[in-house]
One Martini backbone bead per residue (centre of mass of N, CA, C, O) as a GRO file, in nm:
protein
  376
    1UNK     BB    1  -0.577  -1.648   0.052
    2UNK     BB    2  -0.359  -1.569  -0.235
    3UNK     BB    3  -0.086  -1.340  -0.322
    4UNK     BB    4   0.092  -1.293  -0.633
    5UNK     BB    5   0.376  -1.131  -0.765
    6UNK     BB    6   0.505  -0.987  -1.079
    7UNK     BB    7   0.771  -0.816  -1.211
    8UNK     BB    8   0.908  -0.529  -1.372
    9UNK     BB    9   0.946  -0.197  -1.406
   10UNK     BB   10   1.075  -0.243  -1.729
   11UNK     BB   11   0.897  -0.448  -1.815
   12UNK     BB   12   0.607  -0.570  -1.947
   13UNK     BB   13   0.494  -0.616  -1.640
   14UNK     BB   14   0.239  -0.652  -1.394
   15UNK     BB   15   0.146  -0.924  -1.162
   16UNK     BB   16  -0.153  -1.099  -1.038
   17UNK     BB   17  -0.227  -1.375  -0.816
   18UNK     BB   18  -0.553  -1.495  -0.710
   19UNK     BB   19  -0.623  -1.709  -0.449
   20UNK     BB   20  -0.958  -1.785  -0.316
   21UNK     BB   21  -1.175  -1.665  -0.461
   22UNK     BB   22  -1.490  -1.644  -0.497
   23UNK     BB   23  -1.771  -1.703  -0.639
   24UNK     BB   24  -1.976  -1.422  -0.755
   25UNK     BB   25  -1.800  -1.171  -0.808
   26UNK     BB   26  -1.850  -0.856  -0.899
   27UNK     BB   27  -1.683  -0.664  -1.147
   28UNK     BB   28  -1.529  -0.339  -1.132
   29UNK     BB   29  -1.325  -0.220  -1.368
   30UNK     BB   30  -1.332   0.091  -1.344
   31UNK     BB   31  -1.245   0.109  -1.049
   32UNK     BB   32  -0.964  -0.011  -1.080
   33UNK     BB   33  -0.863   0.213  -1.272
   34UNK     BB   34  -0.909   0.448  -1.075
   35UNK     BB   35  -0.708   0.349  -0.861
   36UNK     BB   36  -0.459   0.348  -1.046
   37UNK     BB   37  -0.471   0.652  -1.104
   38UNK     BB   38  -0.432   0.741  -0.810
   39UNK     BB   39  -0.146   0.617  -0.779
   40UNK     BB   40  -0.034   0.831  -1.018
   41UNK     BB   41  -0.080   1.063  -0.827
   42UNK     BB   42   0.036   1.375  -0.726
   43UNK     BB   43   0.243   1.574  -0.563
   44UNK     BB   44   0.582   1.511  -0.675
   45UNK     BB   45   0.598   1.360  -0.922
   46UNK     BB   46   0.734   1.196  -1.182
   47UNK     BB   47   0.787   1.110  -1.519
   48UNK     BB   48   0.659   0.824  -1.525
   49UNK     BB   49   0.352   0.921  -1.502
   50UNK     BB   50   0.351   1.028  -1.808
   51UNK     BB   51   0.368   0.735  -1.934
   52UNK     BB   52   0.179   0.600  -1.740
   53UNK     BB   53  -0.156   0.429  -1.791
   54UNK     BB   54  -0.316   0.245  -1.589
   55UNK     BB   55  -0.439  -0.091  -1.654
   56UNK     BB   56  -0.654  -0.361  -1.613
   57UNK     BB   57  -0.597  -0.708  -1.700
   58UNK     BB   58  -0.784  -0.993  -1.742
   59UNK     BB   59  -0.677  -1.346  -1.779
   60UNK     BB   60  -0.830  -1.480  -1.523
   61UNK     BB   61  -1.126  -1.588  -1.329
   62UNK     BB   62  -1.316  -1.430  -1.545
   63UNK     BB   63  -1.673  -1.413  -1.637
   64UNK     BB   64  -1.887  -1.185  -1.724
   65UNK     BB   65  -1.791  -1.016  -1.455
   66UNK     BB   66  -1.727  -1.295  -1.292
   67UNK     BB   67  -1.623  -1.495  -1.066
   68UNK     BB   68  -1.521  -1.857  -1.054
   69UNK     BB   69  -1.290  -1.961  -0.824
   70UNK     BB   70  -1.047  -1.914  -0.971
   71UNK     BB   71  -0.768  -1.795  -1.058
   72UNK     BB   72  -0.662  -1.460  -1.062
   73UNK     BB   73  -0.543  -1.262  -1.339
   74UNK     BB   74  -0.343  -0.961  -1.334
   75UNK     BB   75  -0.263  -0.692  -1.561
   76UNK     BB   76   0.009  -0.440  -1.584
   77UNK     BB   77   0.119  -0.261  -1.829
   78UNK     BB   78   0.423  -0.139  -1.974
   79UNK     BB   79   0.482   0.126  -2.175
   80UNK     BB   80   0.801   0.160  -2.124
   81UNK     BB   81   0.905  -0.101  -2.264
   82UNK     BB   82   0.963   0.018  -2.549
   83UNK     BB   83   1.230   0.171  -2.421
   84UNK     BB   84   1.354  -0.130  -2.289
   85UNK     BB   85   1.363  -0.406  -2.454
   86UNK     BB   86   1.676  -0.406  -2.536
   87UNK     BB   87   1.743  -0.440  -2.202
   88UNK     BB   88   1.470  -0.635  -2.083
   89UNK     BB   89   1.467  -0.886  -2.222
   90UNK     BB   90   1.437  -1.226  -2.185
   91UNK     BB   91   1.603  -1.226  -2.408
   92UNK     BB   92   1.866  -1.163  -2.560
   93UNK     BB   93   2.058  -0.867  -2.458
   94UNK     BB   94   2.145  -0.533  -2.378
   95UNK     BB   95   2.295  -0.469  -2.054
   96UNK     BB   96   2.514  -0.239  -2.056
   97UNK     BB   97   2.362   0.041  -2.093
   98UNK     BB   98   2.185  -0.028  -1.803
   99UNK     BB   99   2.397  -0.050  -1.607
  100UNK     BB  100   2.426  -0.070  -1.239
  101UNK     BB  101   2.696   0.042  -1.002
  102UNK     BB  102   2.583   0.301  -0.854
  103UNK     BB  103   2.469   0.257  -0.573
  104UNK     BB  104   2.169   0.310  -0.374
  105UNK     BB  105   2.099   0.435  -0.099
  106UNK     BB  106   1.807   0.277   0.053
  107UNK     BB  107   1.818   0.041  -0.124
  108UNK     BB  108   1.858  -0.289  -0.266
  109UNK     BB  109   2.120  -0.292  -0.428
  110UNK     BB  110   2.369  -0.389  -0.251
  111UNK     BB  111   2.245  -0.629  -0.104
  112UNK     BB  112   2.143  -0.771  -0.365
  113UNK     BB  113   2.414  -0.814  -0.502
  114UNK     BB  114   2.522  -1.003  -0.280
  115UNK     BB  115   2.292  -1.214  -0.262
  116UNK     BB  116   2.268  -1.272  -0.602
  117UNK     BB  117   2.541  -1.243  -0.762
  118UNK     BB  118   2.579  -0.951  -0.898
  119UNK     BB  119   2.700  -0.672  -1.127
  120UNK     BB  120   2.384  -0.571  -1.146
  121UNK     BB  121   2.144  -0.376  -0.995
  122UNK     BB  122   1.905  -0.412  -1.196
  123UNK     BB  123   1.832  -0.709  -1.106
  124UNK     BB  124   1.703  -0.576  -0.841
  125UNK     BB  125   1.547  -0.296  -0.880
  126UNK     BB  126   1.317  -0.391  -1.072
  127UNK     BB  127   1.171  -0.545  -0.829
  128UNK     BB  128   1.201  -0.336  -0.581
  129UNK     BB  129   1.020  -0.152  -0.697
  130UNK     BB  130   0.722   0.040  -0.658
  131UNK     BB  131   0.587  -0.064  -0.920
  132UNK     BB  132   0.475  -0.329  -0.795
  133UNK     BB  133   0.209  -0.190  -0.667
  134UNK     BB  134   0.021  -0.211  -0.910
  135UNK     BB  135  -0.063  -0.506  -0.860
  136UNK     BB  136  -0.167  -0.469  -0.563
  137UNK     BB  137  -0.378  -0.256  -0.629
  138UNK     BB  138  -0.553  -0.427  -0.816
  139UNK     BB  139  -0.609  -0.650  -0.611
  140UNK     BB  140  -0.730  -0.463  -0.389
  141UNK     BB  141  -0.968  -0.351  -0.557
  142UNK     BB  142  -1.105  -0.629  -0.561
  143UNK     BB  143  -1.119  -0.688  -0.255
  144UNK     BB  144  -1.301  -0.441  -0.188
  145UNK     BB  145  -1.554  -0.559  -0.327
  146UNK     BB  146  -1.593  -0.781  -0.123
  147UNK     BB  147  -1.607  -0.610   0.134
  148UNK     BB  148  -1.846  -0.431   0.046
  149UNK     BB  149  -2.056  -0.667   0.041
  150UNK     BB  150  -2.023  -0.661   0.378
  151UNK     BB  151  -1.968  -0.343   0.474
  152UNK     BB  152  -1.662  -0.285   0.403
  153UNK     BB  153  -1.453   0.004   0.450
  154UNK     BB  154  -1.195   0.218   0.291
  155UNK     BB  155  -0.971   0.475   0.412
  156UNK     BB  156  -0.776   0.795   0.378
  157UNK     BB  157  -0.478   0.994   0.468
  158UNK     BB  158  -0.260   1.265   0.486
  159UNK     BB  159  -0.082   1.376   0.777
  160UNK     BB  160   0.219   1.405   0.648
  161UNK     BB  161   0.474   1.640   0.499
  162UNK     BB  162   0.786   1.724   0.549
  163UNK     BB  163   0.676   1.818   0.857
  164UNK     BB  164   0.384   1.868   0.771
  165UNK     BB  165   0.103   1.888   0.985
  166UNK     BB  166  -0.201   1.702   1.075
  167UNK     BB  167  -0.388   1.720   1.393
  168UNK     BB  168  -0.649   1.627   1.317
  169UNK     BB  169  -0.989   1.504   1.358
  170UNK     BB  170  -1.159   1.243   1.167
  171UNK     BB  171  -1.399   1.111   0.999
  172UNK     BB  172  -1.471   0.883   0.774
  173UNK     BB  173  -1.654   1.062   0.591
  174UNK     BB  174  -1.469   1.308   0.578
  175UNK     BB  175  -1.236   1.166   0.436
  176UNK     BB  176  -1.382   1.054   0.181
  177UNK     BB  177  -1.478   1.373   0.096
  178UNK     BB  178  -1.206   1.578   0.201
  179UNK     BB  179  -0.972   1.542   0.020
  180UNK     BB  180  -0.710   1.649  -0.132
  181UNK     BB  181  -0.576   1.666  -0.456
  182UNK     BB  182  -0.265   1.684  -0.414
  183UNK     BB  183  -0.215   1.520  -0.094
  184UNK     BB  184  -0.457   1.406   0.084
  185UNK     BB  185  -0.536   1.633   0.267
  186UNK     BB  186  -0.745   1.802   0.499
  187UNK     BB  187  -0.564   2.048   0.541
  188UNK     BB  188  -0.525   2.310   0.331
  189UNK     BB  189  -0.296   2.469   0.461
  190UNK     BB  190  -0.103   2.228   0.491
  191UNK     BB  191  -0.098   2.152   0.191
  192UNK     BB  192   0.030   2.416   0.091
  193UNK     BB  193   0.291   2.391   0.258
  194UNK     BB  194   0.377   2.117   0.142
  195UNK     BB  195   0.407   2.209  -0.152
  196UNK     BB  196   0.631   2.412  -0.093
  197UNK     BB  197   0.832   2.202   0.014
  198UNK     BB  198   0.852   2.039  -0.246
  199UNK     BB  199   0.966   2.265  -0.421
  200UNK     BB  200   1.221   2.308  -0.257
  201UNK     BB  201   1.331   2.015  -0.284
  202UNK     BB  202   1.345   2.002  -0.590
  203UNK     BB  203   1.555   2.235  -0.620
  204UNK     BB  204   1.763   2.056  -0.423
  205UNK     BB  205   1.741   1.739  -0.486
  206UNK     BB  206   1.514   1.633  -0.294
  207UNK     BB  207   1.325   1.462  -0.030
  208UNK     BB  208   1.013   1.313   0.109
  209UNK     BB  209   0.802   1.229   0.374
  210UNK     BB  210   0.551   1.049   0.587
  211UNK     BB  211   0.197   1.020   0.689
  212UNK     BB  212  -0.051   0.765   0.707
  213UNK     BB  213  -0.410   0.724   0.735
  214UNK     BB  214  -0.619   0.448   0.822
  215UNK     BB  215  -0.955   0.317   0.754
  216UNK     BB  216  -1.203   0.087   0.902
  217UNK     BB  217  -1.538   0.003   0.815
  218UNK     BB  218  -1.757  -0.270   0.930
  219UNK     BB  219  -1.592  -0.451   1.110
  220UNK     BB  220  -1.625  -0.711   1.284
  221UNK     BB  221  -1.586  -0.910   1.537
  222UNK     BB  222  -1.315  -1.164   1.551
  223UNK     BB  223  -1.079  -1.083   1.376
  224UNK     BB  224  -0.860  -1.294   1.434
  225UNK     BB  225  -0.618  -1.376   1.711
  226UNK     BB  226  -0.500  -1.494   2.045
  227UNK     BB  227  -0.374  -1.794   1.997
  228UNK     BB  228  -0.184  -1.688   1.759
  229UNK     BB  229   0.052  -1.484   1.629
  230UNK     BB  230  -0.018  -1.522   1.317
  231UNK     BB  231  -0.337  -1.415   1.371
  232UNK     BB  232  -0.286  -1.134   1.431
  233UNK     BB  233  -0.420  -0.852   1.307
  234UNK     BB  234  -0.205  -0.635   1.364
  235UNK     BB  235   0.034  -0.793   1.247
  236UNK     BB  236  -0.078  -0.825   0.959
  237UNK     BB  237  -0.127  -0.523   0.890
  238UNK     BB  238   0.158  -0.421   0.952
  239UNK     BB  239   0.300  -0.610   0.756
  240UNK     BB  240   0.161  -0.501   0.504
  241UNK     BB  241   0.264  -0.210   0.528
  242UNK     BB  242   0.578  -0.290   0.545
  243UNK     BB  243   0.575  -0.411   0.242
  244UNK     BB  244   0.593  -0.131   0.153
  245UNK     BB  245   0.768   0.074  -0.009
  246UNK     BB  246   0.925   0.294   0.236
  247UNK     BB  247   0.811   0.158   0.482
  248UNK     BB  248   0.912   0.204   0.850
  249UNK     BB  249   0.617   0.236   0.988
  250UNK     BB  250   0.374   0.107   1.239
  251UNK     BB  251   0.027   0.162   1.359
  252UNK     BB  252  -0.221   0.136   1.630
  253UNK     BB  253  -0.388   0.380   1.708
  254UNK     BB  254  -0.187   0.524   1.928
  255UNK     BB  255   0.062   0.365   1.952
  256UNK     BB  256   0.337   0.531   2.053
  257UNK     BB  257   0.164   0.718   2.242
  258UNK     BB  258   0.099   0.500   2.463
  259UNK     BB  259   0.387   0.507   2.603
  260UNK     BB  260   0.312   0.813   2.735
  261UNK     BB  261   0.086   0.684   2.902
  262UNK     BB  262  -0.145   0.606   3.107
  263UNK     BB  263  -0.355   0.351   3.155
  264UNK     BB  264  -0.612   0.543   3.194
  265UNK     BB  265  -0.527   0.679   2.886
  266UNK     BB  266  -0.502   0.396   2.685
  267UNK     BB  267  -0.792   0.285   2.721
  268UNK     BB  268  -1.119   0.115   2.675
  269UNK     BB  269  -1.401   0.165   2.808
  270UNK     BB  270  -1.693   0.003   2.935
  271UNK     BB  271  -2.040   0.017   2.843
  272UNK     BB  272  -2.402   0.056   2.887
  273UNK     BB  273  -2.665   0.057   2.623
  274UNK     BB  274  -2.952  -0.089   2.592
  275UNK     BB  275  -2.793  -0.372   2.665
  276UNK     BB  276  -2.520  -0.260   2.529
  277UNK     BB  277  -2.200  -0.265   2.453
  278UNK     BB  278  -1.948   0.001   2.480
  279UNK     BB  279  -1.705   0.222   2.371
  280UNK     BB  280  -1.580   0.532   2.472
  281UNK     BB  281  -1.332   0.459   2.292
  282UNK     BB  282  -1.040   0.430   2.030
  283UNK     BB  283  -0.730   0.365   2.116
  284UNK     BB  284  -0.692   0.069   1.980
  285UNK     BB  285  -0.803   0.073   1.678
  286UNK     BB  286  -1.001  -0.200   1.680
  287UNK     BB  287  -0.774  -0.368   1.855
  288UNK     BB  288  -0.785  -0.667   2.063
  289UNK     BB  289  -0.586  -0.930   2.108
  290UNK     BB  290  -0.573  -0.956   1.778
  291UNK     BB  291  -0.875  -0.836   1.752
  292UNK     BB  292  -1.155  -0.740   1.644
  293UNK     BB  293  -1.408  -0.508   1.816
  294UNK     BB  294  -1.599  -0.322   1.602
  295UNK     BB  295  -1.430  -0.098   1.554
  296UNK     BB  296  -1.255   0.124   1.410
  297UNK     BB  297  -0.988   0.120   1.211
  298UNK     BB  298  -0.651   0.241   1.310
  299UNK     BB  299  -0.391   0.339   1.083
  300UNK     BB  300  -0.026   0.372   1.044
  301UNK     BB  301   0.223   0.514   0.812
  302UNK     BB  302   0.576   0.540   0.751
  303UNK     BB  303   0.746   0.735   0.514
  304UNK     BB  304   1.022   0.763   0.362
  305UNK     BB  305   1.240   0.908   0.194
  306UNK     BB  306   1.334   0.903  -0.110
  307UNK     BB  307   1.654   0.762  -0.210
  308UNK     BB  308   1.625   0.907  -0.487
  309UNK     BB  309   1.851   1.151  -0.578
  310UNK     BB  310   1.936   1.391  -0.802
  311UNK     BB  311   2.213   1.457  -0.645
  312UNK     BB  312   2.304   1.235  -0.478
  313UNK     BB  313   2.469   0.993  -0.301
  314UNK     BB  314   2.699   0.850  -0.127
  315UNK     BB  315   2.916   0.595  -0.272
  316UNK     BB  316   2.972   0.305  -0.472
  317UNK     BB  317   3.149   0.131  -0.719
  318UNK     BB  318   3.128  -0.207  -0.790
  319UNK     BB  319   3.337  -0.213  -1.028
  320UNK     BB  320   3.583  -0.031  -0.878
  321UNK     BB  321   3.552   0.057  -0.557
  322UNK     BB  322   3.480   0.351  -0.578
  323UNK     BB  323   3.389   0.643  -0.520
  324UNK     BB  324   3.048   0.788  -0.546
  325UNK     BB  325   2.759   0.881  -0.717
  326UNK     BB  326   2.456   0.812  -0.726
  327UNK     BB  327   2.227   0.706  -0.913
  328UNK     BB  328   1.964   0.871  -1.128
  329UNK     BB  329   1.675   0.780  -1.129
  330UNK     BB  330   1.372   0.804  -1.179
  331UNK     BB  331   1.179   1.031  -0.964
  332UNK     BB  332   1.052   1.139  -0.664
  333UNK     BB  333   0.981   1.368  -0.411
  334UNK     BB  334   0.672   1.273  -0.370
  335UNK     BB  335   0.451   0.970  -0.256
  336UNK     BB  336   0.204   0.983  -0.057
  337UNK     BB  337  -0.057   0.940  -0.223
  338UNK     BB  338   0.033   0.669  -0.337
  339UNK     BB  339   0.080   0.528  -0.067
  340UNK     BB  340  -0.210   0.550   0.035
  341UNK     BB  341  -0.338   0.383  -0.189
  342UNK     BB  342  -0.175   0.128  -0.147
  343UNK     BB  343  -0.250   0.078   0.150
  344UNK     BB  344  -0.549   0.032   0.115
  345UNK     BB  345  -0.503  -0.226  -0.076
  346UNK     BB  346  -0.326  -0.397   0.109
  347UNK     BB  347  -0.531  -0.414   0.335
  348UNK     BB  348  -0.751  -0.549   0.165
  349UNK     BB  349  -0.600  -0.811   0.114
  350UNK     BB  350  -0.566  -0.898   0.414
  351UNK     BB  351  -0.864  -0.881   0.501
  352UNK     BB  352  -0.973  -1.080   0.298
  353UNK     BB  353  -0.817  -1.320   0.407
  354UNK     BB  354  -0.929  -1.313   0.695
  355UNK     BB  355  -1.230  -1.341   0.625
  356UNK     BB  356  -1.209  -1.613   0.463
  357UNK     BB  357  -1.094  -1.785   0.693
  358UNK     BB  358  -1.355  -1.760   0.872
  359UNK     BB  359  -1.597  -1.812   0.653
  360UNK     BB  360  -1.552  -1.923   0.400
  361UNK     BB  361  -1.622  -2.043   0.099
  362UNK     BB  362  -1.719  -2.042  -0.266
  363UNK     BB  363  -1.951  -1.820  -0.220
  364UNK     BB  364  -2.085  -1.512  -0.191
  365UNK     BB  365  -2.364  -1.571  -0.065
  366UNK     BB  366  -2.249  -1.730   0.182
  367UNK     BB  367  -2.063  -1.511   0.295
  368UNK     BB  368  -2.280  -1.298   0.345
  369UNK     BB  369  -2.449  -1.472   0.535
  370UNK     BB  370  -2.229  -1.523   0.754
  371UNK     BB  371  -2.172  -1.227   0.821
  372UNK     BB  372  -2.469  -1.159   0.910
  373UNK     BB  373  -2.448  -1.362   1.173
  374UNK     BB  374  -2.266  -1.180   1.307
  375UNK     BB  375  -2.153  -1.005   1.550
  376UNK     BB  376  -2.042  -0.676   1.603
   0.00000   0.00000   0.00000
């Protein structure tokens, strides 16, 4: 399976083409729109979310609510394009009024200007924008429906925001039903403190990042491989998380904490109960030797503070070469809930590809049958 996205932040829309989905997958359109709405929610979001009310429109690959086996094309149209079409039209248009030359540190602006040989950072930032994740979220919401048909579910929560941490340990079911509405945190007291920190940062023209934890339940053992590095499941899932804009760190299981432990405290011993082996702990986060081991997958991603600050960072103006204050595009103070939603669906895309590579098949009924034959 292969997913390609296209589109610009203030262009006509964002688009995903999904190749390799089997025929016979029933599509829940309302669920995809609910996931897109979740991506646009959360405390600390900016004005853009008041304009966009994302919905997925399927342009190909689905008929009568069922996938055909042909490439699926999903569109998420930008309502804000009406305010930008005279500057962003594919046809000749006025690019001067929205030209951006005071490049923003922490973004793709300056490096992209040099790489692609342009004197307008908008030609770079429009594609580099996290708005692109609307297309991947829609694609992931569809992939989750395939995984769910096999009994594989994904959830997650926000573990820290702006230095306010939740160090609790929660079950898959607790996370799925117990996340807070404001920031998707489990600890309500921590969530309230984090909201206060966001308010303080907004008043100061600053931003914050944090950590999201993702869980995958129901994935059987043997997905991924120890035979080639490109097939290692942890490498693929961490790569998927790091592909999300503003994510700068990824870990599996204990992750970096494993480096501080003794070997006897870092691995998962095996025991036997009623003739079946089981792991006494899940410090590996469900992946050993690059393969799923049948335990719950535990993944974390660190999101940096959003680099578009309303007060602006020190930079240069590429037009004059002089020092300047970075341009202040519309931005969020905190986007951790959105990031968590995006991460769930990006992981779903990669897991779906991994599952289909192992099971093969052109039809959902055959894929479900083959998955059922696998050992846990």
